[in-house]
C-alpha positions in Angstrom: 16.5 -2.8 -20.8 13.4 -0.7 -19.3 11.5 -3.3 -22.0 13.1 -6.4 -20.6 12.6 -5.8 -16.5 8.8 -5.5 -17.8 8.7 -9.2 -17.6 9.8 -10.0 -14.5 7.6 -7.5 -13.2 4.6 -9.0 -14.5 6.0 -12.1 -13.1 6.2 -10.8 -9.7 2.7 -9.6 -10.2 0.9 -12.8 -11.2 2.9 -14.4 -8.5 1.2 -12.0 -6.0 -2.0 -12.8 -7.4 -1.9 -16.6 -7.0 -0.4 -16.0 -3.3 -3.9 -14.0 -2.9 -6.0 -16.3 -5.0 -4.1 -19.0 -2.6 -5.6 -17.4 0.5 -9.0 -16.5 -0.8 -8.9 -20.5 -1.7 -8.1 -21.9 1.3 -11.5 -21.9 3.1 -12.2 -24.8 -0.2 -8.9 -25.9 -1.0 -5.7 -26.0 0.5 -3.2 -24.2 -1.7 1.1 -23.8 -1.6 1.3 -20.3 0.1 4.0 -18.5 2.0 3.9 -17.2 5.3 3.7 -13.1 5.9 7.1 -13.2 5.7 7.4 -14.5 2.2 4.3 -12.5 1.0 5.9 -9.5 2.3 9.1 -10.0 0.5 7.2 -10.7 -2.3 5.1 -7.7 -2.4 7.6 -5.6 -1.7 10.4 -6.8 -4.7 7.0 -6.5 -7.3 6.6 -2.6 -5.7 10.3 -1.6 -5.8 10.2 -3.2 -9.2 7.4 -1.2 -10.8 8.3 1.8 -9.0 11.4 1.7 -10.7 10.1 1.2 -13.8 7.5 3.7 -13.9 9.1 6.5 -11.8 13.0 5.9 -12.7 15.8 4.9 -10.4 16.2 8.2 -8.8 13.0 8.5 -7.8 12.9 5.1 -6.7 15.3 5.5 -4.0 14.2 8.5 -2.9 10.5 7.0 -2.5 12.0 4.2 -0.9 14.2 5.8 1.5 12.0 8.2 2.9 9.4 5.5 3.0 11.9 3.2 5.1 13.1 5.8 7.2 10.5 8.0 8.6 8.4 4.1 8.6 11.0 2.6 11.2 11.3 6.1 13.4 8.1 6.3 13.7 7.5 2.8 14.4 10.6 2.4 17.0 9.7 6.1 18.6 6.1 4.5 18.7 7.1 1.1 20.4 9.3 3.2 23.0 6.9 5.3 23.7 3.7 4.4 22.4 3.1 8.4 21.1 2.4 7.4 17.3 0.1 4.7 17.5 -0.2 3.3 21.0 1.4 1.6 23.7 2.4 -2.0 21.8 5.5 -3.9 21.1 6.5 -6.8 18.1 6.8 -10.7 19.1 9.6 -12.8 17.3 7.1 -14.0 14.8 8.1 -11.4 12.0 11.9 -12.3 12.2 14.8 -10.4 13.0 15.0 -6.5 14.3 16.4 -3.7 14.4 16.0 -1.9 18.0 12.8 -3.0 18.9 11.2 -3.0 15.2 11.7 -6.5 13.4 13.6 -5.4 9.9 10.4 -6.9 7.6 8.2 -4.0 9.2 9.7 -1.0 7.0 9.8 -3.2 4.3 6.4 -3.7 4.7 5.0 -0.1 4.7 6.6 0.4 1.1 5.2 -2.7 -0.1 1.8 -0.7 0.1 2.3 2.9 0.4 3.5 2.7 -3.3 0.4 0.9 -4.5 -1.8 3.2 -2.1 0.0 5.9 -3.9 -0.9 4.5 -7.4 -4.6 3.7 -6.4 -4.7 7.6 -5.1 -3.2 9.0 -8.6 -6.1 7.0 -9.9 -8.8 8.9 -8.1 -7.3 12.0 -8.4 -7.0 11.8 -12.4 -6.8 14.7 -13.7 -6.0 16.7 -10.9 -2.5 18.7 -11.1 -0.8 17.4 -8.8 2.3 19.2 -9.1 0.5 22.3 -7.3 1.0 22.3 -3.6 -2.4 21.6 -3.4 -3.0 18.7 -5.6 0.2 17.3 -3.5 -1.9 17.5 -0.4 -4.8 16.4 -1.8 -2.5 13.3 -3.4 -1.3 12.8 -0.2 -4.7 12.8 2.0 -6.0 10.6 -0.6 -2.8 7.7 -0.4 -3.1 8.3 3.0 -6.7 7.1 3.7 -5.9 4.2 1.1 -2.8 3.0 3.4 -4.6 3.5 6.2 -7.8 1.7 4.8 -5.8 -1.6 4.8 -5.3 -1.3 8.1 -8.0 -1.2 9.3 -8.9 -5.0 8.0 -5.1 -6.2 8.6 -4.6 -5.3 12.1 -6.8 -6.9 14.0 -6.1 -10.3 12.4 -2.4 -9.9 12.6 -2.9 -9.3 16.2 -5.0 -12.1 16.9 -2.2 -14.5 15.2 0.3 -12.7 17.4 2.2 -10.3 15.3 2.1 -7.6 18.0 1.0 -7.1 21.0 -1.3 -3.9 22.1 -0.6 -3.6 25.9 -3.9 -1.8 26.4 -5.9 -3.0 23.9 -8.4 -1.4 22.2 -11.7 -0.6 21.3 -11.9 -1.3 17.6 -11.1 -5.2 17.3 -8.9 -4.7 20.4 -7.3 -2.2 18.5 -6.9 1.5 19.9 -8.2 4.1 17.4 -4.8 6.2 18.1 -3.4 3.8 16.2 -5.6 4.9 12.6 -3.9 8.5 13.2 -0.5 7.2 13.8 -1.1 5.7 10.5 -2.6 8.8 8.7 0.5 10.3 10.3 3.1 8.4 9.3 2.0 8.1 5.5 0.7 11.6 4.7 4.6 12.8 6.2 6.0 10.0 3.7 4.0 11.0 0.5 4.9 14.9 1.5 8.4 13.9 2.2 8.2 12.3 -1.4 7.1 15.1 -3.5 9.4 18.0 -1.4 12.3 16.3 -1.8 12.4 15.1 -5.7 12.6 18.6 -6.6 11.4 22.1 -8.0 12.9 21.3 -11.3 10.9 17.5 -11.9 7.6 19.2 -10.4 7.8 21.7 -13.6 7.1 18.3 -15.6 5.0 16.4 -16.7 3.0 14.7 -13.7 5.5 12.1 -11.6 3.0 9.0 -12.9 1.7 8.2 -15.7 -1.0 6.2 -16.4 -0.7 4.7 -20.1 -1.4 0.7 -20.8 -2.3 -2.4 -18.5 1.3 -2.6 -16.9 1.3 1.3 -15.3 -2.2 0.2 -13.4 -1.0 -2.9 -12.0 -0.5 -1.8 -8.6 -4.5 -0.7 -8.5 -4.7 -4.3 -9.1 -2.8 -6.0 -7.1 -4.9 -3.3 -4.6 -8.3 -4.9 -5.6 -7.2 -8.3 -5.5 -5.9 -7.7 -2.1 -9.4 -6.3 -0.7 -10.9 -9.3 -2.2 -8.8 -11.6 0.3 -10.5 -9.7 3.3 -14.1 -11.1 1.6 -13.1 -14.5 2.4 -16.1 -16.5 4.6 -13.0 -17.3 7.6 -13.2 -13.7 8.1 -15.3 -11.8 10.7 -18.1 -10.6 9.0 -18.0 -7.2 10.6 -14.7 -7.0 8.7 -15.2 -7.8 6.1 -18.3 -5.2 5.4 -15.4 -2.7 7.0 -12.8 -3.7 4.0 -15.7 -3.3 1.5 -15.6 0.3 1.9 -12.3 1.0 3.6 -10.3 -1.1 0.9 -12.6 -2.3 -2.2 -14.5 0.5 -2.7 -12.2 3.4 -3.3 -9.9 0.7 -5.4 -12.5 0.0 -7.3 -13.8 3.7 -7.9 -9.7 4.0 -9.2 -9.9 1.2 -11.6 -13.4 2.5 -13.0 -11.3 5.7 -13.2 -8.8 3.9 -15.4 -10.9 1.6 -17.3 -13.6 4.4 -18.2 -13.3 6.9 -21.2 -12.5 10.2 -20.6 -13.8 13.4 -22.4 -11.5 12.6 -25.1 -13.1 9.3 -25.9 -10.3 6.9 -24.4 -9.6 5.2 -20.9 -6.1 4.7 -19.4 -6.4 1.3 -20.4 -6.1 1.8 -23.9 -10.8 1.5 -24.3 -12.2 3.2 -26.4 -16.0 4.6 -26.9 
């Protein structure tokens, strides 16, 4: 059954790659592409299916449930009080809301929380993340990878009117407070996942094992997503930021998987 489900995961990967390439090519040629809602739904489906195949059903439910719960609470508190991310509110462009938060938003958190976590896993390959300090380092690296995406995603989404920062901010109209909130939210999700998956499973093999191209697909998607922000229609300063906030860590993660380790073999099957 697991082998069969890999085919839909590969299909979703190909669909996402097409969506991203169509956005990259939009400056030169117009290709059919989904809006924000369609893209988030397709990306979330890929993250859910891939995570389920790599982590197992129980861990997927835990990871997804914690992400949705923590992210929704942080967003709802954030919109109501301004404490978490700064003072903001959502427009109606992202669909139906639960409370003050579009239903799509917690899904959007998981769609990138999972690939960011896999990127961090690749960067820390060889580190024992079953130990407390290793788990903290993994959560911190993954939180940086996730927040790096928001650094280039938030300004154009604000410019398009998806959400409104009520007091503006020094970073393309976004308050710096927002990025501390992103770091906090994602760090809490990753630590909670490590804590709640149980001491018994932590004593077993690492929760995520690379081996073959399939395991590396979230890293490849992250790299492609980073490349989308380098297109000519982007603000030049955001293009430079995206090189260091997204492209650099994801390329380093991919290199860690491609280049042979001390045993002479890479995690993608390449040998010296």
